[in-house]
C-alpha positions, 0 to 999 in steps of 0.5 A: 666634221670640221669647224669649216664644214659646220660654219658652211651649214650654219651659213647655208641654214640661215641663207635658206631662212632669209630667203623664205622670210623675204618670199613671204614678205613679197607675198603679203605685199603683193597681196596688199598691193592687189587688194588695194588696187581694187576699187572699193565702192563709194557712195556717188550720185546720179542726175537730179530728177525733177517734178514737173508737177509743181511739186516741192522736191526734187529727188537724187538717186544714190549709187554705189561707184565701181559696182556697175559693171558687177550688177549690171546697173545702167544709171539713169540720165537726167530726165524730166519726171513726166508721171510716167516710168522712170528708168529701165534698169536700176535707178540706184541703191537709195533716193534723196528727197530735197524740199526746194522751199524750206531747204530740208532733205530726207532719205527714202531707205533706211536699209540696203536695197535696189531701186528698180524704178519708180512711177508717178500715181495721181490721185483723185481730181477735184470735181469741176463746178457743175453748169448748164448748156447755157453756160450758167452755174447753179452754185452762187458766184465764187470768187475768181481768185479761188479757181478749182485745181484740175491737177490730181489730188494726193499725188503718191509715188509707186517704187519698185524695190529689191530689198531681200535675197529671196533666191539666196545667192548672196546679192540682190539683183532682178531674179530676187523678189521685187515689192511695190512701195507707195510713198508721198511726193517727199519720199515719206510714209513708205509703205509696202503694197505687195507681199514680199516674195513675189514680183510686181509685174504691172498695175493699173489705177482706177481713179473712181475707186481710188484704188491700184490693181497690181499684177504679181508673180508668185513663186508657186513652185517654191524653187526661189525663182520667178519664171513663166511657170510660176503663177500670176495674181492680182492685188487691190490696194487703196491709195487712202489707206495704203497696205499689202494689197488683198487677192482679188480672185478668190479660192472658190472662183479659182475652183469653178475656173478650173473645172470650166476650163480643165475638167469639163469634157 
């Protein structure tokens, strides 16, 4: 083999090495560019929510921009807090409460979650002064400046929160458990009131007893899904001492009902 042929082979080898390195570098650059082009989630804020019940607080929903399409969330628009359900999709991943009087703010959640919606929960009203048919009161006259408030006392917020990936699909969404939480109007004293592996369906508030009666759906067949095949149950929660609600239909009642409805001839 001549020296000329050896030189040509060496040159060819170096050329192939250079081309390989160039292609690898180009691939790395392209991958880096694609990663840079993909929008990264950032903290953003939805519209202010103002309580029209003379609360000291206003609420600011916290969202992650760039994930709306992925999660199917439709951020809420500006709404006045009228005491009814707010929002039909997901309100946000967290909530800031701002005190209009002292300027302080606090965060509702200390973990990742989705707030499905929140609702206003009234407490008991103060009793009115008794009076007879002639409009005369049996009680001593009081200072006219001290009027009895007709507004509900002990006002609370009921949150529907998704904070656990119960179906283990790697994300939080409305297919997971939806747990009920109570807090005060300042977003503090947050307390779970429904079992962790259930979905909050609906509720009613009984002013006389000061209790919330909540309808929940259980994953009764253990398939990590919440469907119409799963059992419905009901729990009772005290608003003065909120905690995980107790079922109001006991086992004995269920057995008797089964005998009556299913086993009778």
